[in-house]
Steps between C-alpha positions, in 0.01 A plus 500: 500500500763749385254779426322465839573732788394355828530672850349348818524654843372385845256740672583711795517310835147598609352336201700180484206268634275667235712546183731240354660735250468820291626435137547635156510318168578698190503346163697694231459256224229421238464148636127412474515145618250402777643425835375271785440604874531222734349477861706669773222551761505885473245763424652750250405853429611596146580831322543473133609757238566433134690701243185658368413648851230238593493470875326251706469395860393148584515242777534126490365256759680184603587269213454124531595420138716654234372812345590611142608867494444702184802642324645826640748642242647850557343549838553537860343334802526585854340272777453461859500132603297439818464220753152381517447645841480842308150407369353561848732757641577714190239443239222411739325272263485137394702384210322162466299607183820595318702196576698419171363837365578871482282796569539832323521791739452884471804680356522703823453205731627584848652826365741353250518632144682454167786732581598287778651266261762750389735421792507174677672649809212759543241228437664290775479773761144594405382137503653440851339819620158428350487131626603607849209732516264209414611310793244630740440199718741299711564145348354211691802317650362157402483590137851673515634176646322284251667676205845492667463123543387453123803684371777393737393136450492530112173342509643182671238486772135393525178672600492305829852600603429870435172478695668361792770756500267806485214360703248561204276213373562350164139566406523869587845541313340348200193707524732806523700390192195411287321843599797716417693318231268244354699183589568282817814523681630153378483638140697801594772291676522313165555827317773617743686157478485511122640870505784392720580240258579722209862580586588133506321452159683793348829348599387172323425288807196283451499301811267648770697687777175588701269245669342347194388136544709390198629626158173412336299723753760774431460483126119506526511818713743668267263428198197608699650855585719553190317311242806302378741252635789609717757418216318748274446762761875487585597561139266799480533532125436856356485626862136402519494470878565864620540421864749218440706725279520764771605271793847569612763239400595409851 
């Protein structure tokens, strides 16, 4: 991706439990090939601007399957990648209905505008300020702990184990996940485990390093979330899988 400029920054400390990253992807080429977005368990707020001045803000729910992304030649995209807990505490709305989908928002959503895409440093500061202002309620400690366990375990845990650690029943946890995100916790754990397997796949390692029952189980999960076998995903011909290409080498 020689003509792709990519910058990714962590949020300010106060938002690290809410935002995963704030990033920019600039395509300077005329490449009009479709790309594939694979599940990573995040809610993403996108800001898109093409060479003709067309500007759009849209948001995506959690993906449970690969999504084909339209071509984006000669364009720039800024994005804020949120942990799911932001649904309740930042957006204050359920994302169940837009699971595997996107929703177009007003072009002045939350006070953002087209001019913000002229400078990524400026956008980063403004994004942190705006999102901080949206956080008006103290986060439930059980939910905070729940997501900490999810990510530190890399998905290598169970609903039962999480329930016992945070003293919140499995039924109530699943009710929470289904209401806000449109899927049960077990399905979300599988997404996190898949996402944490991408680095090994990029290096060409096809033997499961996380707690899959066996290699056949591992292959089935990769095909479910990426739509292709591990060997094809690893090759990433024509840079089809954007997230895989943007992963650090180490």
